N, C-alpha and C positions, 0 to 999 in steps of 0.2 A: 504493500500500500504506500502511495506517495506520501512524503512527509507532510505537505500542506493539508492533504485530505485527512490524514491521521490527527493532526492538530485540531482541525475543524471539528471532527467527530468528538474529540475530547472536550472541546468548548461547548458543543451541543449538550453533552452529558452533564457538564458542569452547570449549564443554565438550568436544566431540568432539576438538578439537585438543589439549586438555590431556590427555585420556585416551590418545590415540595417542602423545603424547610420553612419557607415564608408562610406556608399555609397552616403550620402547627400553631398551637396556642402560644408557646414560648417564642416562636418565630415572629408572631404578630406583635408581641410585646417588645421584642428586642430587634429592631431594625428590619421589620418586614418590608417596608417600602424600599429600603436600600438594597435588599436582596433582589427585589424585582428589577431595580435599576442595574444591578450587577448582571442579572440574567439577560437583560436587553443588550448590555455591552458584550456579553459572551456570544449572543446570537449574531450581532453585527460583525464581530471579529471572525466568527465562524463563516459567515456569509462571504466575507472578503477572501478568506483562505480557500473556500470551495471554488470561488471564481478563479483564483490563481491555479487551482488544480483542474479547472474546466469541468467541474461537476455542477452543471448549471441547475439541474432540478433541486439538488441539495442546497445550493446557494439561494435559489428562489424561496425555498421553504424556510431557511434561516431568516431571511429578511422579512418574510411574512409573519414569522413568530414574533420578531421584534415589533412589527407594525401592530399586531394584535395586542401586545402588552402596552404599547404606547396609547392605543385606542382606549383600553380599559382605564388607563391612568388619566385620560382626558387630554393627552398631549397630541392634539390632532394633526398639527403641521408635520411633526416628525413621523406620525403614523402614515400619513399620505406619502411622504418622501420614501419611507421604507417599502410601501406597496409598489411604488414606481421602480425602486431598486429591484424588488422581487420580479416585477414584470420584465425588466430588462434582461434578467437571467433566464426567465422562462421563454423569452423570445427565441432563445437558442435551441430549445428542446421541446417546448409545449406551448404553442401560440394561443391555444384556447385558455390555458391557465394564465397566460400573460394578460389576456383580455379580462379575465376575472379579477386579477389584481388591479388593473387600471380602472375598472368600474368602481372598485372600492375606494380608490384614490379620488376618482371624480366625485363620488358621493360626499367625501369629506371636503373637497375643494369648493363644491357648490354650496355646501352648508356654511362654509366660511366666507362665501361671497367672492371667491377667487375664480371668476368665470373665465378669464383669459387662460389661466393655467388649465382649467377643466377643458376648455376648448382644444388646447394643444394635445391633451390626452385623448380626446375624442378623435382627433386627427390620427394619432398613433394607432388607435384601434381600427380606424377605417383602413389605414395602410396595411395592417395585419390581415384584414379581411380581403384586401386586394390581392395580396401575394401568398401568404402562408395558409390561411384558412379558406381562401377562395369562396367567398360568399358576397357577391356584388350587391345584393339587396341590403345586407347589413352594413356593408361599406357605405352605401348611399345614406342610410339612416344616420350613421355617425358623422359623415361629412355635413349633412344638413344640420345636425345638432351643433357641431362645431361652428358652422357659419352663423347660426342663431346667436350663440354666445359671443362670438367675435363681434358681430354687428351690435349687440347690446353694449359692448365695451368700446364702440366707435373704432374698432380695428377693421376698417372697410376693406383694405387690401387683402388681409388674411381671410376675411369672410368671402370675398370674391374668389379667391384661390380655391376655397372649399366648394363653393357653388359651381365653379367650372368643372371640378372633378365630378360633382353630382350630375351635372348636365351631360358630361361625357358618358357616364355609366347609364344614365336614364335613356339616352339615345341607343346605346348598345343593347339595352333590354327592351327596346321598341316603345318606350314611353316618350314618344316624340314631342307631344304637347308640352310636357314638363321641361324637356331640354330646350325647346324653342323659347319658352317663357323666360328661362334663365339667361340664355344667350341674348335675347332681346333686351332684357333689363340691364345686363352688364354692358352691352354695346352702347346703349343709350347713355349710360353714365360715363362711358369712355369718351363719347363724342363731346360731352359737356366739359371734359377735362383736357386742357391743352397738352398736358404731359402724356396723357393716355390715348389721345385721339387716334393715333396711327394703329393701335391694337384693335380698334373697333371693327376694322375690316375682317379680321380673323374670326371674331364672334359672329358677325353677319354672315360670313361664308359658311360657318358651321350651322347656323340657324337655317340658311337657305338649303343646305344639304338635307337637314332634317325635314324641311317642308317638302322637298322632292321625294323623300321616302313615303310621305303621306298622300300628297295631292298635287298634281301638276299646276292646276289653276291657282291654288293657294301660294305655290312657289313663285308664280309670276307676279302676283299681287305683293308678296313679301319683298321681292326684288325691287319693285317700284318704290315701296315704302322705304327700304334701306337707302336707296339712291336719293330719295327726298330728304331723309334725316341727315345723311352724310354724303353730299354730292361727290366728294372725292372717290367714293366707293365705285361709282360708275366707270371710272377709268382704270380700275385695278384688274389684274389678270384673274383674280378670283371671281369678280362679277362677270367677266367675259366667259369664263368657264361655265358658270351657271346658266348664262343665256344660251350658250351653245348646247349644253346638255338638255335644256328645255326643248330646244329645236329638234334635237335627235329623238327625244322621247315622243314629241308630237308626230314625228315622221316614222316612228318605230324603227329607227336606223341604228341597229346594234353595232355595226362596223364603225359608223361615224362616232358613236358614243365612245367606243373603245379607243379609237385613234385620238380623239380629243383629250381623253384622260391621259393617255400615254404621252402625248406632246406636252401637256401641262407638267406631268411628273418628271419629264426629262429636264425641266428648268427649275421647277419648285417641287422638291421631293414631298410626296404625300406620306403622312404617317399611317400607322396601322388603323387608327380610328377612321380617318378619311377613306382609306381603301375599303374597309368593311362596309361603310355606309354606301359608297359608290357601287360596290358589287351588288348590294341589295337593290339599288335603283336600276342598275343594268338588268337585273333579273326580271324587273317589271316588263321590259321589252320582250324578253323570251316568253314570259307567262302570257302576255297579251297575244303574241304570235301563235301560241299553242291553242288559244281560244278561238282563233279565226277559222 
């Protein structure tokens, strides 16, 4: 057994011994609270040693033990910090347990009125559901909650970042109306901000693609609206692409659609999200051809 792991296990046993002795009648009379503090210290030291030994589950448990003792003692900030430390360890081995720890930390932070910190932890949970747990519906829930808390604390940029993630996954899960609503809202705010105005075209582009996934006529009306709100959008390659795609969809021209997308991608690389959405739109031409 590695030295750090062995020392950590000894500290865990020492913490349990101190806790058990503090529960006795004599222990409660003579330094019961100090024994609990000593136990917390043992758990934290054990957690760090387990981390050094890369025993992530044991490290996570040690930090959670310390968190629960802090919570019982009413030391809430330290308890929340320990739960986050535990979550960081569990991320390496058990993402679901990491989520559980973060939710406990969030409960404490929101009770203390620390909504910005709580929002950041909701973001971390959302990211875990994106990558490790792979549950986009839950990722969306946590991004939305994070955005709500950020917005309440006037952290508009952070709120928008979360909302854009929410829109991205809403579109992927075919909740196009929700995605369009978010992109429209953020693009409108961007147009009104001289520093962010240029980014508005990207949000309008994404919204227009979502419109194309739903309804051709609505996409045409949306494009007119975007050009009215932000006249510079009419001269962008993104706007021209949407206009050309609308024309190919009207003509049921699958080859023209494919070539137009290919030409755009050769100059401005399309990411995975754009590609997924455009493949769905292209499929409409094939489906309509099959119905004829």
